[in-house]
C-alpha positions as CSV (number, residue, x, y, z in Angstrom):
1,X,-41.6,-12.0,-43.9
2,X,-41.3,-10.3,-40.6
3,X,-38.2,-12.4,-39.7
4,X,-36.6,-11.5,-43.0
5,X,-37.2,-7.8,-42.5
6,X,-35.8,-8.0,-38.9
7,X,-32.7,-9.7,-40.2
8,X,-32.2,-7.0,-42.9
9,X,-32.6,-4.3,-40.2
10,X,-30.4,-5.7,-37.4
11,X,-29.0,-3.3,-35.0
12,X,-25.4,-3.4,-36.4
13,X,-23.1,-1.0,-38.2
14,X,-23.5,-2.3,-41.7
15,X,-26.0,-2.2,-44.6
16,X,-28.5,-4.9,-45.2
17,X,-26.9,-8.1,-46.6
18,X,-27.5,-8.6,-50.3
19,X,-29.3,-11.9,-49.8
20,X,-31.9,-10.1,-47.7
21,X,-32.4,-7.4,-50.3
22,X,-32.5,-9.8,-53.3
23,X,-35.2,-11.9,-51.7
24,X,-37.4,-8.8,-51.4
25,X,-36.7,-7.7,-54.9
26,X,-38.0,-11.1,-56.2
27,X,-41.1,-10.7,-54.1
28,X,-42.0,-7.3,-55.6
29,X,-42.1,-9.0,-59.1
30,X,-43.4,-12.5,-58.3
31,X,-46.0,-11.4,-55.7
32,X,-46.7,-7.7,-55.9
33,X,-49.4,-8.1,-53.3
34,X,-46.7,-8.8,-50.8
35,X,-45.2,-5.3,-51.1
36,X,-47.6,-3.7,-48.5
37,X,-46.7,-6.5,-46.1
38,X,-43.0,-5.7,-46.5
39,X,-43.7,-2.0,-45.9
40,X,-45.8,-2.9,-42.8
41,X,-42.9,-4.8,-41.4
42,X,-40.4,-2.1,-42.2
43,X,-42.7,0.5,-40.6
44,X,-42.9,-1.7,-37.5
45,X,-39.1,-1.6,-37.2
46,X,-39.2,2.2,-37.1
47,X,-40.8,1.9,-33.7
48,X,-37.5,0.8,-32.3
49,X,-36.5,4.5,-32.5
50,X,-33.0,3.6,-33.5
51,X,-31.1,5.7,-36.0
52,X,-29.4,2.5,-37.3
53,X,-32.6,0.7,-38.0
54,X,-34.2,3.9,-39.4
55,X,-31.3,4.3,-41.8
56,X,-31.5,0.7,-42.9
57,X,-35.3,1.0,-43.5
58,X,-34.7,4.0,-45.8
59,X,-31.9,2.2,-47.7
60,X,-34.2,-0.8,-48.2
61,X,-37.0,1.3,-49.5
62,X,-34.6,3.1,-51.9
63,X,-33.2,-0.2,-53.1
64,X,-36.7,-1.6,-53.7
65,X,-37.5,1.5,-55.8
66,X,-34.3,1.2,-57.8
67,X,-34.2,-2.6,-58.3
68,X,-37.6,-3.9,-57.6
69,X,-41.1,-3.5,-59.2
70,X,-40.7,0.3,-59.0
71,X,-44.3,1.3,-59.9
72,X,-45.9,-1.0,-57.4
73,X,-43.4,-0.2,-54.7
74,X,-43.8,3.6,-55.0
75,X,-47.6,3.2,-55.2
76,X,-47.5,1.3,-52.0
77,X,-45.3,3.9,-50.3
78,X,-47.7,6.6,-51.4
79,X,-50.5,4.7,-49.6
80,X,-48.3,4.2,-46.5
81,X,-46.2,7.4,-46.2
82,X,-45.4,6.7,-42.5
83,X,-42.9,4.1,-43.7
84,X,-40.6,7.1,-44.5
85,X,-41.1,8.7,-41.0
86,X,-37.6,9.4,-39.6
87,X,-38.8,11.7,-36.8
88,X,-39.0,9.3,-34.0
89,X,-35.2,8.6,-33.6
90,X,-34.1,8.7,-30.0
91,X,-30.5,9.3,-28.6
92,X,-29.8,11.6,-31.5
93,X,-26.7,13.0,-29.8
94,X,-25.0,9.6,-30.0
95,X,-24.5,10.0,-33.7
96,X,-25.5,13.5,-34.9
97,X,-23.8,13.2,-38.3
98,X,-25.7,10.0,-39.2
99,X,-29.0,11.5,-38.0
100,X,-28.4,14.5,-40.2
101,X,-27.6,12.1,-43.1
102,X,-30.9,10.4,-42.4
103,X,-32.9,13.6,-42.6
104,X,-31.4,14.7,-45.9
105,X,-31.7,11.2,-47.3
106,X,-35.3,11.0,-46.3
107,X,-36.1,14.4,-47.8
108,X,-34.7,13.2,-51.1
109,X,-36.8,10.0,-51.0
110,X,-39.8,12.1,-50.3
111,X,-39.1,14.2,-53.4
112,X,-38.7,11.1,-55.5
113,X,-42.1,9.9,-54.4
114,X,-43.6,13.3,-55.1
115,X,-42.1,13.4,-58.6
116,X,-43.6,9.9,-59.3
117,X,-47.0,11.0,-58.0
118,X,-47.0,14.0,-60.4
119,X,-45.6,12.3,-63.4
120,X,-46.8,8.7,-62.9
121,X,-43.4,7.3,-64.0
122,X,-40.0,6.9,-62.5
123,X,-37.4,8.5,-64.8
124,X,-34.5,7.2,-62.6
125,X,-35.6,3.6,-63.3
126,X,-36.2,4.3,-67.0
127,X,-32.8,6.0,-67.5
128,X,-31.0,2.7,-66.8
129,X,-32.1,1.4,-70.2
130,X,-30.0,2.2,-73.3
131,X,-30.9,4.8,-75.9
132,X,-32.7,8.1,-75.8
133,X,-35.3,8.6,-73.2
134,X,-38.9,10.0,-73.3
135,X,-37.9,13.7,-72.7
136,X,-35.6,13.8,-75.7
137,X,-38.6,13.8,-78.1
138,X,-41.5,14.8,-75.9
139,X,-43.5,17.7,-77.3
140,X,-44.2,20.9,-75.4
141,X,-48.0,20.3,-75.5
142,X,-47.5,16.8,-74.1
143,X,-45.7,18.1,-71.0
144,X,-42.0,18.6,-71.8
145,X,-41.6,21.7,-69.7
146,X,-43.7,20.4,-66.8
147,X,-41.9,17.1,-66.6
148,X,-38.4,18.6,-66.9
149,X,-39.1,21.1,-64.2
150,X,-40.4,18.4,-61.9
151,X,-37.2,16.4,-62.4
152,X,-35.1,19.4,-61.6
153,X,-36.8,19.7,-58.2
154,X,-35.9,16.0,-57.6
155,X,-32.3,16.8,-58.7
156,X,-32.2,19.7,-56.3
157,X,-33.1,17.4,-53.5
158,X,-30.6,14.7,-54.3
159,X,-27.8,17.3,-54.6
160,X,-28.6,18.3,-51.0
161,X,-27.7,14.7,-49.9
162,X,-24.1,15.7,-49.0
163,X,-23.4,12.7,-46.7
164,X,-21.1,13.3,-43.7
165,X,-18.7,10.4,-43.3
166,X,-16.9,11.3,-40.2
167,X,-18.6,8.9,-37.9
168,X,-17.2,5.5,-37.0
169,X,-17.9,2.8,-39.6
170,X,-19.9,4.7,-42.2
171,X,-20.7,1.6,-44.3
172,X,-24.5,2.2,-44.1
173,X,-23.9,5.8,-45.4
174,X,-21.7,4.4,-48.3
175,X,-24.6,2.3,-49.3
176,X,-27.1,5.2,-49.3
177,X,-24.5,7.5,-50.9
178,X,-23.9,5.0,-53.8
179,X,-27.6,4.9,-54.6
180,X,-27.9,8.7,-54.4
181,X,-25.0,9.1,-56.8
182,X,-26.6,6.5,-59.2
183,X,-29.9,8.4,-59.0
184,X,-28.2,11.7,-59.7
185,X,-26.4,10.3,-62.8
186,X,-29.8,9.0,-64.1
187,X,-31.6,12.2,-63.3
188,X,-29.0,14.4,-65.0
189,X,-29.1,12.3,-68.1
190,X,-32.8,12.6,-68.3
191,X,-32.9,16.4,-67.6
192,X,-30.1,17.0,-70.1
193,X,-32.1,15.3,-72.8
194,X,-35.1,17.4,-71.9
195,X,-33.1,20.6,-72.1
196,X,-31.6,19.6,-75.4
197,X,-35.1,19.1,-76.7
198,X,-36.2,22.4,-75.2
199,X,-33.4,24.3,-76.9
200,X,-34.2,22.8,-80.3
201,X,-37.7,24.2,-80.1
202,X,-37.1,27.3,-78.0
203,X,-37.3,29.9,-80.9
204,X,-40.7,28.4,-82.0
205,X,-42.3,28.9,-78.5
206,X,-44.8,31.6,-77.5
207,X,-43.7,34.0,-74.8
208,X,-45.2,32.1,-71.9
209,X,-43.5,28.8,-72.8
210,X,-40.3,30.5,-73.7
211,X,-40.2,32.2,-70.3
212,X,-40.7,28.9,-68.5
213,X,-38.1,27.3,-70.8
214,X,-35.6,30.1,-70.0
215,X,-36.0,29.5,-66.2
216,X,-35.5,25.7,-66.8
217,X,-32.4,26.4,-68.7
218,X,-31.0,28.7,-66.0
219,X,-31.7,26.1,-63.4
220,X,-30.1,23.5,-65.6
221,X,-26.9,25.6,-65.9
222,X,-26.7,26.0,-62.1
223,X,-27.4,22.3,-61.4
224,X,-24.9,21.2,-63.9
225,X,-22.1,23.0,-62.0
226,X,-23.4,21.6,-58.7
227,X,-23.6,18.1,-60.2
228,X,-20.0,18.3,-61.5
229,X,-18.9,19.3,-58.0
230,X,-21.0,16.6,-56.3
231,X,-19.6,13.9,-58.5
232,X,-16.1,15.2,-58.1
233,X,-16.4,14.7,-54.3
234,X,-18.0,11.3,-54.7
235,X,-15.1,10.1,-56.9
236,X,-12.9,10.3,-53.9
237,X,-14.9,7.4,-52.5
238,X,-15.3,5.3,-55.6
239,X,-13.5,2.3,-54.0
240,X,-15.5,2.4,-50.8
241,X,-18.8,2.6,-52.8
242,X,-17.6,0.1,-55.4
243,X,-18.8,2.5,-58.0
244,X,-17.3,3.8,-61.2
245,X,-18.5,7.4,-61.7
246,X,-18.3,8.6,-65.3
247,X,-17.8,12.1,-66.6
248,X,-21.1,13.8,-67.6
249,X,-21.9,15.2,-71.0
250,X,-24.3,18.2,-71.1
251,X,-25.9,20.8,-73.3
252,X,-24.1,24.2,-73.6
253,X,-24.3,26.3,-70.5
254,X,-23.7,29.8,-72.1
255,X,-26.9,30.3,-74.0
256,X,-28.8,32.3,-71.4
257,X,-28.1,35.7,-73.1
258,X,-29.3,34.6,-76.5
259,X,-32.4,33.1,-75.0
260,X,-33.2,36.3,-73.0
261,X,-32.7,38.3,-76.2
262,X,-35.3,36.3,-77.9
263,X,-37.8,37.1,-75.2
264,X,-36.9,40.8,-75.4
265,X,-37.5,40.8,-79.2
266,X,-40.8,39.1,-78.6
267,X,-41.8,41.8,-76.2
268,X,-40.7,44.5,-78.6
269,X,-42.6,42.9,-81.4
270,X,-45.7,42.7,-79.3
271,X,-45.4,46.4,-78.3
272,X,-44.9,47.4,-81.9
273,X,-48.0,45.5,-83.0
274,X,-50.0,47.2,-80.3
275,X,-48.9,50.7,-81.4
276,X,-49.6,49.8,-85.0
277,X,-53.1,48.7,-84.1
278,X,-53.8,51.9,-82.2
279,X,-52.7,54.1,-85.2
280,X,-55.2,52.2,-87.4
């Protein structure tokens, strides 16, 4: 296994070869107990203090989360967080743009792990299946607001992964960028379904839930604009990433005033009830 990991993280300007990635994907399903061994080997490679090797380790971890036995992989990373440590890179001045890319990328992977730890499910992985997802019909009392807000934090993190491609031979960055775009598309789909569900039940909510829902909606409107911009930039590199980026469909973005008015009416009704109670 150590030899296979070393081959996948060679000190060269290109992403890991597909054959090295696919063999690890099969292992996560056929022998889940081997996952910690894979992570131990990847962590050992970080001790080389090379930005190239560190970048490759992060892309392999991301690929395993996306294509492998996601739950077991993420659980193993949670138990071994040092496998995501990108702080020991030396000679940072030799490739400052790639080092910056690594830090932003690592921060996103951290947030993805945090979201899984809180929700005990990976919505990015689940969104790849056809049909409506869990958030489309999840009830408020079962965690709709909490889960949608957690995924918005993950979305915020991936939107910050604005990869700089000015360095020589950015093929490793193209690989990371492609997976980040695919994650963003999945996250946006899931959050959009959650927001549609929230809007359908907004006027039945109590003030506390409605206030939370309004904040989620405002964040959604902002993130939708940012997502459109992010994907617009990514489309310029579709050929390099070998990726077809679709246009996104989303809930209406102009409902904030109507939602705020509902909260004001609720406040007014509560105040009137208090005054009536005092007169009695």
